[in-house]
N, C-alpha and C positions, 0 to 999 in steps of 0.2 A: 575498437577495442572490447576481448568478452573481459570480464570477471574470471580471476582463478580459480581453482578447487579452492587453493586456502578459504581466500576469501568470502566467495559464495558460504561456507562452511560457519564463520566470525559472523557475518548478517544474518545467519536465519538461525542461529541461538535470538540474537538479539529480537528479528525477529520474533520468535519463537514466545520469546521472552512476554514481548506483547501482548497479542494476545492470547494468552493466559492470563494473562495483566485485565484486558479492555472489554471478555462477555461472563459477566457473572458466571457462576454453574453450576446456576439452574438454567441456562440458556443457549450452554456449549453444546444442546443436540438437534439445539434447534438452529440456531443464526455458526454461521464459521467466518471465522476470517482466512483469507488464501493469498499463495504471495506464490508466482513465478519469478523465476532469470528468466532473460535472454541475453546476450551481450554482455552489453552495459547499464540494460535494463532490471528494474523491477516492479513487477507492478502490482498491486498489491487490489483483493480484488470482494466482497462477502458475498457466500453464500445463503442463502434467505428461502421459507418457504412460498414453493408461487402460490398464484392463486389456484391450479388444481393439485387437490387432494395428489399426499406422491412424489407429486416431481419439487423440483426444488430448481435455482433459478441466478445467477453467477450475474449480479453490478459489481464495475470496478467502480474503487474510492479514487485510486492519484498510483502515480508512476512516477517512479528516482529513476535520474538518467544522469549518473557518472558521465561527466562533459570536463576536461580539463583539468582531475583532480578535485571536482568539487561536485557535489549534490544537488537535481538539479529539479526541481518536485512542476507536476504536468498534472492537468485533469484532462477525463474528456467531455468531448460535447452529445449529445443525441450523435450527433452522424456518426459519431466512431471516430473523431477526432481529437487525441491530443495539444494540447494548448499550452502555456510555458506557466506558472503561476509569475507572475512578475513581483508582487507582493511579498515575495517569500526569499532570500537572499542565496543562494546557492554559495556550500559553507562545504569544509571538509569532513568534516563528522555527521557520521548516518545516525543516528541514535539521538543526538540537535534534532536535523534537520528527519525522522522518523517526528516527532515529539510537537515539530511545527502542527501538525494536519489533527491535532487534541485542542486545540486554540480555539478558543468561542469564533474566533469571526473567520477560521477555516474552515464554519460546522458546514459549511456545504458538501462539502467533499462525504460526504458518510451520509444514509439514506433512514 
């Protein structure tokens, strides 16, 4: 079941505030955090400069999936397959779940 427009707007505001606070002002032109909605899934990615001048690369950070009324977090392997992060318990509160990827033990999601 896809997220409705109201829910997307509410979640977008949470994500926008998170992104605004995450990237220091002096790096906002160089580094970007993006999110996309698809069905009941939100994919969070980072866009960084490529080693080739003038080009950028988009790298996945994680995916949030609303399943049975709770948000689950997934990570992507080198073959572009998504895997459930077993040590993060699914919860109903998206904002709290978003903050879980900030914990040091989940730092592997960020490059």
